[in-house]
C-alpha positions as CSV (number, residue, x, y, z in Angstrom):
1,M,-0.2,34.1,16.0
2,K,-0.6,37.3,13.8
3,K,-3.8,38.8,13.7
4,G,-6.0,38.6,10.1
5,I,-3.7,36.3,8.2
6,H,-5.0,32.7,8.7
7,P,-8.4,31.8,8.3
8,D,-11.0,30.7,10.9
9,Y,-10.3,27.8,12.5
10,H,-13.7,26.1,14.1
11,P,-15.6,23.0,15.1
12,V,-17.3,21.3,12.6
13,V,-18.9,17.5,11.3
14,F,-17.6,15.3,8.7
15,Q,-20.2,12.6,7.0
16,D,-19.3,9.2,5.2
17,S,-21.4,9.4,2.5
18,S,-21.0,5.9,1.8
19,T,-21.3,4.5,5.4
20,G,-23.0,7.6,6.9
21,M,-20.7,7.7,10.0
22,T,-20.2,11.8,11.9
23,F,-17.5,12.6,13.8
24,L,-16.7,16.4,15.0
25,T,-13.8,17.6,14.6
26,R,-11.6,21.2,14.1
27,S,-11.7,22.7,10.3
28,T,-11.1,25.8,8.3
29,A,-13.8,24.3,5.5
30,T,-16.8,26.1,5.7
31,S,-20.8,24.9,4.3
32,N,-23.7,25.7,4.2
33,R,-25.5,22.6,5.8
34,T,-25.5,22.4,9.0
35,I,-26.1,19.2,11.3
36,E,-27.2,19.2,15.1
37,W,-24.3,17.6,17.1
38,T,-25.0,15.4,20.6
39,D,-24.3,18.0,22.7
40,G,-27.0,20.3,21.8
41,N,-25.0,22.3,19.2
42,T,-25.1,23.5,15.6
43,Y,-21.9,22.7,13.5
44,P,-21.6,23.3,9.6
45,L,-21.5,19.6,8.0
46,L,-19.2,18.4,5.4
47,L,-20.1,15.6,3.4
48,V,-16.8,13.6,1.8
49,D,-16.4,10.2,-0.2
50,V,-14.1,8.2,2.2
51,T,-12.9,8.0,5.7
52,A,-12.0,5.5,8.2
53,D,-14.6,3.8,8.3
54,S,-15.0,3.3,4.5
55,H,-11.6,3.0,3.1
56,P,-10.7,-0.5,2.1
57,F,-6.9,-0.2,3.7
58,W,-9.2,0.2,7.4
59,T,-11.5,-1.6,6.5
60,G,-9.4,-4.8,5.9
61,A,-11.0,-5.1,2.3
62,A,-7.9,-4.4,0.8
63,R,-6.6,-6.2,-2.3
64,V,-2.7,-7.5,-2.0
65,M,-1.4,-7.0,-5.8
66,D,0.0,-10.0,-7.0
67,T,3.0,-8.5,-8.9
68,Q,5.0,-11.4,-9.4
69,G,2.3,-12.8,-11.4
70,R,2.1,-9.5,-13.4
71,V,5.9,-10.1,-14.4
72,E,5.6,-13.5,-15.5
73,K,2.6,-12.3,-17.3
74,F,4.4,-9.5,-19.0
75,R,7.9,-11.8,-19.2
76,R,5.4,-14.4,-21.2
77,R,4.3,-11.7,-23.7
78,Y,6.8,-9.5,-24.3
79,G,10.2,-12.3,-23.8
80,D,13.1,-11.0,-21.4
81,R,14.1,-7.9,-23.0
82,A,17.4,-8.2,-21.3
83,D,18.2,-11.3,-22.7
84,R,17.9,-9.5,-26.9
85,K,20.2,-6.5,-25.6
86,G,23.7,-8.8,-25.4
87,T,22.8,-10.7,-28.4
88,N,22.4,-7.8,-31.1
């Protein structure tokens, strides 16, 4: 790598704001907040809204969209536009 053109890549702790789960990884992101990790070192702390611990897809709380019902509801409301094109 060329010297002086890449951002500082260092260990940081991410914390899920809704569940409180924390994990240590590496990132170029910085923060004024710090946290003492289990290894005794102090790392920058970044609060995030969603992680795999709280995301509906990963927690199994994801809802399945009823696309067939939506199509039928549209057709009941507006009719089938394809049929009207051929009649004019």
